[in-house]
N, C-alpha and C positions, 0 to 999 in steps of 0.2 A: 329462378334464373331468367333474366331478361333475354329478349331475342338477340340483342347484340352480344351478350355473353355466350349464348348458345352457338352463335355463328363463330365467335372467336375460339371457343373450345373445339368446335368441329374443325376449324381451320388449323388449329394447333395439332390435331391428331393426324392430319393427312401428311403424305410424304413430301419431301423437298421438291421432287419433280412436279407434283401437282400444285404445290405452292407457287413455284416459279411459273408454271403454265398459267394458272389462274391470275396471278398477279400481273404478268405481262399482258395477258389477254384483256383484263379489266382496264389496265392503264391505256393500252392502245385503243380499246373500244371507246373509252371515255374521251380520249383526245380526238378520235375520229368523229365521234358524234358531235363534240363541241365544235370542231372545225366545220362539219357539215351544216350544223344549225346556223352558225355565224355566216357561213358562205351563202346558205339559202336565204337568210334574212337580207343579206346585202344584195344578192342577185334579184330576189323578188321585189325588194324595194326599188332597186334600179329599174327593173323591168316595168313595174307599175308606173313609176315616175315617167319613164320614157314613153309609155303608151298614153299617159295623161297629157304629156307635152305634145305628142302627135295629135291627140284629140283637140287640144287648145289651138294647135297650129292650124288645123282644119277649120275650127270655128272662126278664128281671127281672119283666115284667108277668105272665108265666105262673107264675113262682116265687111272686109275692106272692098271686096268686089261687088257685094250685093247692095251697098248703100245707095248707089245711084239708081239701081232698079227699084229699090224701096221708095225713093223719092218720086220716081216716075210711075210708081205703082204698076211696074211691069212684072206681073206675076209669072207669066210664062218663062221669062228669062231667069227669074229666081228659081223656078222649078228645075230648069236646065242646069243652073249653077249647082244647086244642092245635090241633084242626081249625079252630075259629073264628079263632084267631090266624094260622094258616098260610095260610088262604084269604081273609083280609080284604083287600078291594079289590085292589091290584096286588101284594100280598105273594106271591101264588102264583107270580109270575115270579121273585121274589127268594128266597123261602124254599123250600129243597129238602126239608126235613124238620124235625120237632120230636119229640123223644122225651124221656121222663122216666124216671129211674131212682131207686131208693131208696138208702138209705145203704149197703146191702149190695151195690149194683151191679146189682140186678135191674131189668129193663126193665118199667116199669109201663104205659106207653102210648107209642105213636108214630104218626106220620101216614103212614108208608110203606105201600104196598099189598102189600109183600112182607116177608119176614123181614128184620129189621134186621141189616145186615152187622156182623160182630164188630169190624172195623177202626175203625168209628165210635166204639167205646167206648174208643179209645186216648187220647182227650183227657180226662185226669183233672185234677181241680182240685188244685193244690198246697195243702199245709196252710196255713191262714190267708189264702188268696186267695179273693176273692168270685167271680171269673170267670176264664176262660181262653179263648184262641183258638188254633186250629191248623188248618193246611191238610190236608185229608183227601181221599181218593178215594172216590167213590161210583159204582161201576160204571165207566163210561167218561168220567166227568166229575170235576172237582175242585170241592170245596166248602170254605168256611171254617166249621169247627165251632166255635160259640161256646157255652161251658159256663158256666152260672150256678148258684150254690148256692141251694137251697130251705131256708130257715131257719125254725125255730120257736123264738122266743126266742133263746137263745145257742147253740142246737144246730142242726146241719145235719141235715136229715132226708132230703134227696135232692138230685138235680141235674137241671136241665133243659138240654138241648142243642138249639140252633137251628143248622141248616145253611144257610148262605147260598150261593146258586148262583154260583160263580166265573164261569161262562159269561155270566151276565147282567151281572156287573161288567165283564167283558172287552168285552162288546158296547157298553156305555156308553163305555168307554175308546176303543174303536174308532171310535165316532162322533166323539169329540173329536179323534182322530188325523186322521180324514178332514177334519174342519173346519180343523185347523191346516195340513194339506197343501194344502188349497184356498187357505187364506190366504197361505201362502208362495208358492204358484204365482201367485196374483194379484199379490202384491208383486213377484215376479220379472218377470212380464210388464210390469207398469207400469214397473218399474225399467228394463227393456230399452228400452221406448218412450221414456221420459224421458231415459235416458242417450244413446240414439241422437240424439235431437233436440238435447240440450244439447251433446254432443260435436261434432255438425255445426255448431251455432251458434258454438261457440268456434273450431273448427279452420278453418271456411270463411274468415274474415278472415285467419287466419294463413297459409292456403294462398295466398290472393290476395297477401298481402304478400311471401311467399316468391317467388311468380312474378314480381312486379314487381321485387323485389330482384335476381333473376337477370338480368332484362332490363337493369336499370340497371348491374349489374356488367359486362355485356357492352358498355356504352356506348350502349345504346338508351334515350334519354331521351324519345323521341317516342311512347311508349306512352300510351294513354288512362288517366287516373287514376280509373277507375271502381271504387270499393271497396264499393259497396253498392247495393241496389235503389233505384231512383228517382234515382240519381246519374248524370247524363249531362253532365258538364262537361268541355269540351275546353280545356286550358290555353292552347292556341294562340290561342283567341279573346280572351284577356285583352289589353286595350290595352297594358299595360306589357310584354307579351311580344313583341308585334309591333312596338312602337315603344319601344325602350329609352331614348329620351330622356325618356319620361314616368316619373314616380316611381311606384314601388310603395309605396303609403302604409304598408302594414303593416310593411315592412322598412326602407325608406329613412327614414321618419320615426322609426322606433324606433332606428335606428343613429345618428341625429342627437341622440339623448338626449331628444327631445320625444315625448310621448305623442300618438299620432294622435288627431285629433278624432273624436268619435263618428260624425259623418257620413261619415267616410272609412273606417270600420272594415268597411263592407260595400260592395263595388264593385257597380255595376249589372250588369256583364257578367262578373263574376269571382266564383267560389265560394271563392276562396282565403281561408283563415282563417275560413271560415264554419263555426261549430261546430254539429254536429247533436246533437239531444237523444238521449241513450242512455247505455248503461253504459260501462265502461272499454274494452270491445272496440271500440265505436263511436268513442270518443275516441282510441284508439290508431290506428284507421284514418284519422281526420281528421289526427292529428299526422303520420303517415307521408305522407299526401298533401301536406300543407303543406310538409314537408321536401323531398319530391321536386320540388315546384313551385318552391321557392326555389332549389334546385340548378339546375333547368332555366333559371330566369330569369337567375341570375348567371353560369351557364355560357354562356348566349347573350350576355350583356353582356361577359363576358371574351373570348369569341371575336371579337365586334365590336371590342373594344378592341385585341386583338392584330392584327386586320386593319388598324385605323387606324394602329397603331404601325408595322406592316410597310409600309403605304402611305407614311407619312411618312418612314420610314427609307429606303425604296428611292427615293422621288421627291424627297428633299431636295436642294436646290441646293448644299449644302455637304457635304464629306466627313464621315462619322460612323463612328467605330470603337467596337467593344465589346472591351475589353481585359481579359484575366483578371488579377485583382489579384495573385494569388500568383505566377504565372509571368511576368507582364508581356508575354504574347503576345497577338496579335490573334485574337479568336475570331469576330468578324463585322465586316463592312464593307459599306457601301452602294455602289452602282455609281459614285457620284461620286468615290470614293477612287481607283478605277482610272484615271479620267480625269485627275485632278490629279497623282497620284503616279507614274503610268506603269507601275505593277506590275499584272500580271494578278491576278485575284481568287484563283486557286489559290496564287499565290506570297505574296499578302498574308496568307492564312490561316496561323496559327501563326508568323508572322514577329514577332520582338521589336519592340514599339512603340518601343523605344529606338533602333532602327536608323533610324527616320524622322527623328529629331531628337536626336542624341547629346548636344548641348550643353544642352538644356532639358527633354527628356521625363523624365529621371531624377527631377527635382524633383517632377513630377506623380505619378509612380509611387510615390515615397517618401512623399509626403503621405498617400496612401490606404493603403499597406501598413503605415504606422506608426499607423494608427487614426484618421486625419483624417476628419471627417464633413462633410456638406453639399457644396454645389457650389463649385468653385473656378474662377476666371477667370485665365488666363495670357495677357496681351497681348504681341503682337509677338515670338513665338517663331520661331526659325530651324529650318526643316525642309528636307529634301533629297528631290528627285525621283529616280526610277530613272535612274541615270547620274551622280548627284552634283550636279545643278543646284540651288542653294539658292533658297529663297523664304520669305517671312515669313507667319506665320499667327497668328490669335488662337485660343486653345483654351479651351473651356468644358467642364469635366469634372465629372461627378456620379457618385456610387456607385449601383450597382444590383445586383440579384441575377439572374444569368444562368445558367439551367439548373442551379440549385442551388448555384452558386458565386458568391463575391463578385467583382464585376467593376466596371469603370468604363466609362461611356459618354462618349465624347469627341467633341464637335462642333468641327470645324476650319473656319476661314474664311480664305481666301486674301486677304491684305491687301497683297501685294507692290505692286500698282498704286497702292493708297492711300498706301503709304509713299513710293513714287516721287513722287507728287504732293506729299506733305508735304515731301520733300527739295527739290523744285523751289520750293515756296513759301518754305522756309527760305532757299534760295539766292537767291531774289528779294529776300527781306528783307535778306540780307547785301549784295547789290549796292546796295540802297537805303541801307544803313548806310554802305557805302564812299563812296557819293556824298555823304552827310552829313559824312563825315570828311574829304572831299577837301581842304577849306580847311586844316584843322588838319594833315593829313598833308603837304600841300604846304609849310606853314610848318615842319613838323618836318624835312622833307628839305632844305629850303632852307638851314637853319642849317649842317649839315655841308658842303653844297655851297659855301656862302659861305666857310667855313673852308678848304675845299680850294682854292677860287679864290684866296684871299688868299695861302695858302702857296705855291701854284704860281706866282703872279705875282711873289712875292718871290724865288723861286728863279730865275725867268726874268730878272728885272731884274738880279740879281746876275751871271747868266751873260752877259747882253748887255753890261754895263758891265765885264766881266772883273774883277770884284771877288772877292776871296778871302773865302770864308765860313768863319768859325771852325767847327771840326769839331763842337763841342758845339751851336752854333746850327743847323748843318745837320741834326744828329740830331734836335733838338727839332721842327724844321719837318716833317721827314719822318715822325716818329712821330705828330705831330698830324694830318698828312694821312692817315696810315694809320688812326688811330683814328676820324677822321670818316668815312672810307670804310666802316669796320666798322659805325659807327652807322647810316649810310644803308642799308647792306646788311641790318642787323638790322630796320630799319623796313620795308624792302621784303619781307623774309622773313615778318615778322609779317602784313603786308598780304596776301601770297600765301597764307599759311596760313589767314588768316581768310576770304579769298575763295574758298578751295578748297571744292568740294562735299563735304560730310561724309557718311559712311555710318553706318548704324544699327549701330554696333559698340560694344563696351564695352572700356574699358581702365582701368587703375589711374591715377587722377588726383588730384593734390594741388590742392585748391580754391584755394590761393594762386596757382597758376600761371596759370589763365585770368584772374584778377584783374589780375595784373601785365601780362599780354599786352594786355588791353583798355586799361589805363591808358597803356601805351606808345603807343597810337594816339590816344587822345582827351585825355590829360592837358593837352597844350599848347593844344589848341583850347578846352577848358573854362577854362583859366587866362586865355585871351584874353577870355573872357566873365566874368572875375572870379569864377569858381567854383572853390573849393578842395576838394581831396580830403583826407580824414583816414582813414588806414589803421590798423586795429587787427587786424592779421593775426597769428594765433598760429602760432609755428613748431612743426614736428613734428606737423602735422595727420594724422589717420588718413586713408588714401586712400579714395576712393569709386569705385564702378563706374560710369563714365560716359565721355564723349568730350570732350576739351578744346575741340575746335573748336565743338561745339554749346553748351558752357557759356559760351564767349566770346560767342556770339550772345545767350544769356540775359542775361549781365551788360551787354552793350552796350545791349540793349533797356531794362534797368532804369535804367542811368545816364543814358541819353538822356531817358527819361521823367522822371527826377529833375531833370535840367537844365531841361526844359520846365516842371515844376511850380515850380521856383525862379524862373524868368523870369516866371511868371504873377504873382508877388507882389512882385518887385523887378527891377531891371535893373542892368547893369554900371556905369552912371554914378552912380546914386543910392546904390549899395552896399547894405548890410544883411547879414543872416546868410545867406551864399550858400555853403553847405557840403554836401558829400556824404560821408557816413561809411560805410565798408565794413569789416565785422567778419567774422572767421572764428573757429571754435572747435569744440571737441568737447563733446558732452553725452551721457553714457551711451554707447550704441552708435550714436549719430548724429553726423554732422558737419554743422555749419550755416554758412551765410553770410548776412549781413544787408546790405542796401543802404538807408541812411537818408538822407532829404533834409530840407531845411529849407523846403520849399514850403508850399503852402496846405492840404495834406491832401485827403482824398477823402471825399465824402459817404457816409453809411452805406448809402443805397440803391444808390449806384454800386458800392460794394464787393461787393455781391451779384452784380453782372453784369460786373465788370471783366475777367474772364477769358473771357467769351463772345466768339466771333469777330465781328468788325465792330462791336463796341461801343467807342465812343470818346467822350471828353468834350471833345475838341479841336474847333476850328472846322472847317467843311467845307474840304477840301483840305489840312488839316494832318496828317491821319493816316488810315490805313485801318482801324484797330482790330484789326489782326492780330498786333501785336507781343507783347502779353501772352498772347494765345491760343496763339501759337507757344511762348512761354516756358513756359506751363502744360503743353503737350504734351510738350516736351522733358524737363521735370522728372519728369513721370509716367512717361515711357519708362524712366527710370533708377530707378524706385521711390521717388522723392522726394516731398516735400510742400512746398507754398508757402502762406504765410499773410500776411495784411495786418494791420498795427497802425497805424491812422491816426486822428488827431483833427483835426477841421476847424480850420485855422489854426495847427496845431502840427506839421505835417510828416507824413511817411509812412515806415513801415519795412516793407520786404518781407523776410520771413525764409524761407529755403529750407533744408530738412533732407534729408539723404541717408543711407541706411544705410551704416555704416562697413564697408569691405571689409578682408579680411585682408591684411596687408602681404606683398608678394612676388608677388601675383596680377598677371598682365599682360594676360590676354585671356580673355573668357568662352568 
């Protein structure tokens, strides 16, 4: 590792304060030294030039005034002249000597008290030059020897030499050096003091932020947010922190897209979002404090929300599952699931949700794995307890994110008891219907019984009178008796099938079949009341997923209501348009069946409430108002829809539509 790399590595390891201190000190020191050196060079150069100019001024002054003395060879006056110039005021400290020589190089006068050293005569004027300067030695000191020509007209008659004391010049330069060193020292001291204060001012908030960040990274959010002097705010004293039902105006209102009112920008007991006056460091401290406070606030709210969710999840009266969307396995379940399904919690965990309801749960899982969004409601699904006991549930499924994975939260409600009560209600309605059909059924059965009676009496009479019956007549009578027995048996089978308690199961049903079954029971009775049936049944209907027995109950309710509506506007004696039209058909992927009557129609207000339980337009004692409510429930159980098209005075049409099922399906 090179020296530069070692210095860089060591500089990297030191603290920010030391870096700022050293950096600012180095920068100021470099600038100060550079300024001092440049200033010294400029001042020293100027001082030296000034002294040299003063020396040349003395030399030229002596040359101008001493020329006449030199021509007259008046040596005494020359001596007086050079002594006066050398000793004038402060020149005695600067001028070391003055001497004059003639053109031949003879020394005519000098100011030294001893013999003029020969080395001082080495500074000779170059030809054509008026003066010259050269550093010389005079004893143990150095002098600048300035030589200037003494002219008379165009001719040079001599030379004057002025020696400037270099020690005096160095002393002046030394004073400048001391002054600059003092200046640099003062600048360095001031720089150290200012750098120390500035680095501490900058790094103190950073150190505090680092300390708080370390505590927060360890999960300690309960540290006091004191970031400066005079700041003594405990966030736990904020009303929104202790009571999370209260809004935090600065965030809750901002998140709603509304700018908080000015009166709410400063809480009475809260310093949150209160900006201090100061520079960027102070603003940074405020921003960090606000950030930590918001994290603390929403972390507390999140924890309370999780506790509420867990409390609702664990204490819910209905089973709740959390199912992994990708694998379809149960990731979490509340205690109610173990009570209802009979599995221990350990066994439920990671169990495929499909195992609880193989017939219906697959549709729920497929909906979400195929990208379905929103919540979905699945009514009357069949589930199984531990041991295989079936029961019916309503499922409400919503997508959630559970531990970073896409999941489904499924709430299950046990409706087995409710379905049993519905079945009992439907069965009671059937029994009531059978009672209403008793007259017609008796008439219907009486006809084959009469035919059987007539045939049997004919055969008995022929046997008693010992008469021979032609073979063809005997065959006709026996066949007629057999067909009438079959007819009676068919009616009885239909009644038994209708009166049987039906389960909530699905099978593939042709809608024409329950129509014919109901008409076989009620057609004769209706015809006795002069009400005709018109059938527009389409052959080859697509099957629907339903149960024939329950659909018979639906049709029976509709045709009996149609009969009552017709009787309200006319009677069998007066006649009139007394028809019930039943249509079936396909429309796109739906199969529909319509029951139309020629009654008086239904008021628009009554149409809004006609499927509500116990709502009836009949007189008291004529109906319970449960027939159409049961009809609506049965149709909804099989995914169907029922609509009313009625105009007052022009009859009513009930239209039912069911999803078409694929042919060949037998049971869900």
